[in-house]
N, C-alpha and C positions, 0 to 999 in steps of 0.2 A: 373509490380506491380501486384502480385495475392496473395490472400489469399485464403488458403484451406478450410475455414468454409464460404465463401460465394459462393453460387449457380452460375453457368455460364450458359447462354443460348447461343446457336450458332447462328451466324447469319441468318441462314436459318428459324428458329422460330420465330425471333422478330416481324415478321409483326402479327402473329396470336396469340400471347401469351404476357399475361400481368405478367411481372415477380414480385413477392411478397417477400419481405425480411423482417425478422422479425426485430424489433426495437433494438434488442441487437448487431446487425452489422451496425447500421447506422453511426457510427463515422467511419468505416473502410471504408464502402461505399463512405462515402463524402471524405475522403482522397485520394481514387482512383479518384473520380469526378475532384478533384484538380489536382492531378498529371497528368492527361491526359488532363487538360483545359477544362473540360466539363461544360456545361451550368448550372447543378444542378439537383435537385432531386424533385420528387412529394412525399409527405407523406401523406397517408391516414390513418384515425382512423379506426381501424380492425373493429368496430362496426358502423361506419358512412355510410351513403347514399350519391351517387351521386346527386345531385341536378343541372340539368343545367341551366346556365344563373345566378348562383347565388354564391355569396362567402360565403363560410362557414368554420369553424375550421376544418371540418372533412377531407378536402383536402388542402394541404399547399404546396406551391411553397418555396423551400429551394435554393435560388440563389447563384451562386458561383460569386461573384462579382471580378471583376478584374481592376485594375488601370493601364491605359497605357497612357503615355505622347503623346498626337496628337495635329495636327494642324485642329481646327473646320472650316469646309470649306463649310457646308451645312445647312440651317436649313428648314425643312419641316413644314409649318405652320398648314397644315390639321391634322397632328397627332402629333406635336409637338416634333419631333425627330431630332437630330442633327447629322451630319456626320461627323466622325473624319478620318483624312489622315494622313500618314507619309511621307517624303521626300526619295525618292529612285532615284539614278541618276539626280536629278533635275525634277523628275516626282512624283505628288502625287499620291499616292496609298491608296484608301479607305481602312480603317481595321475596322472601328468600326461605329456602329449606336447606338445612346444612348439617353435616357432622364431622366435619373436618377442620383443621385450622387450629386446634386447642393442643396444650401440652396435656399429658394424661391428667395431670392435678386440676387443670383448669375444668377439663370434662367432667371430672368426678364432682368437681365443687359445685359446676351449674346443674349436673344431676341431682344431685344431694338438694340443692335449693329448691328445686321443682318439687321433691318427695317431701320435704319439710313445709314448705310455703304454698305449695300449689293445690290443686284438687281434680278431681275427674269428675265429669258430667255423669258419666254412666261406665258401668264396667267395659273395658277395651278401649274406651275413648283416650286420647292424648291427655296429659298432665296440662292445665292452664294455670296461669296467675290471675289472681283478682284485678280487675282493671283499675289503674289509679287515677282514670279519668272520671270516675263517677263521684 
């Protein structure tokens, strides 16, 4: 999927170049991000300045959210992230790490489920649930 009006940087220059694209192509760019299952975009106000450590409306993260059915297998209490896995030949394969997409009640319920039904292998490790495959 390539559109002729969108500039393309070669991989060799990605490390040293910040690519800027005008706002009139943002929809096309986002379509490409979705097509290739990209994480998202960063949009900057043309007149805005970067402010380290601060959230402003001059720099916006436009995420490409994806919804995938998973088995929630771990909870990392330190950062609030859950791990999602899929079953492949009787093996759980981790395919997602997430912490958004819940209502506050859903998040609280899932967290409490791990606290009551899960266990830690050692101090500081994530909470995990006993495998139902054994």
